[in-house]
N, C-alpha and C positions, 0 to 999 in steps of 0.2 A: 520156761515159766512165763515169760513176757508174752510169747505167742499165744499161749493158752488163755491167759487173762484177756488179751485184746480180742481174740476170736470169740470168747464168750460174751464180751461187751457188744461186739458187732452182731452176734446172733440174737442177743436180747433186744437190741435196737431194731433189727429187721422184723422180729416176731411181734413187737409192740406197735408197729406201724399200722394205722387203721386202713390205709389204702393198700390193698393187696394187688400187686401186679407180678408178672412173671420175673421181672428183674429182682424184686425183693425176695421172692421165693428162691430164686437161683442163688443169690448172695447169702441167704441164710443157710441153705444146704451146703454151699461152698465153705462157709466158716465152720459148720459142724463137721464136715468131712476133713477139713484141715486140722481141726483139733484132734480128731481121732487119729489122723496120720501122724501128728506130732507125738502122740502117746505111744502109738504102735512102733514107731521107728526110733524114738529117743528114750522114752521112759522104760519100755519093756526090756530092751537090751541092758539098761543099767540095772534093773531089778534082777535080771538073769545072771548077773555076776555073783549074786548070793547063791551059795551052794544049795541051801534048803529050797529056795524058790525055783532054782534051775532043775533040781531033781523032781519037784512036784510038777513042773511044766513038762518035763520029758516023760513022766509016767501017766499023764492025763492026755489021752488021745482027743477027747472032746475039746479041751482047751487049746490044743495044738491046731486042730482043724478050724476052730472058731477064729483063732488069730489069723490063720492063713486066708480065710474067707474075708475077714475085715480088711486085711492089708490089700487084697486084690480089689475089694469094693471101693476103697478110697483112692486107689490109683486110677480108676476109670474116669 
């Protein structure tokens, strides 16, 4: 929870900067991908402990593939 809030603050800060350089863009993308990573690796397994959500997740191939692509994307 704290990581998500702080990453969103830093993302907001870097996007509002008037001077755009490669370092600001890199850090904003890094904070966004870290937020996605936190949710994919922490929140999603907690939600899958619910039987209803887990059954929906297992029966939806699109959701399963999308999750796999997002996890691989944020690990790069």
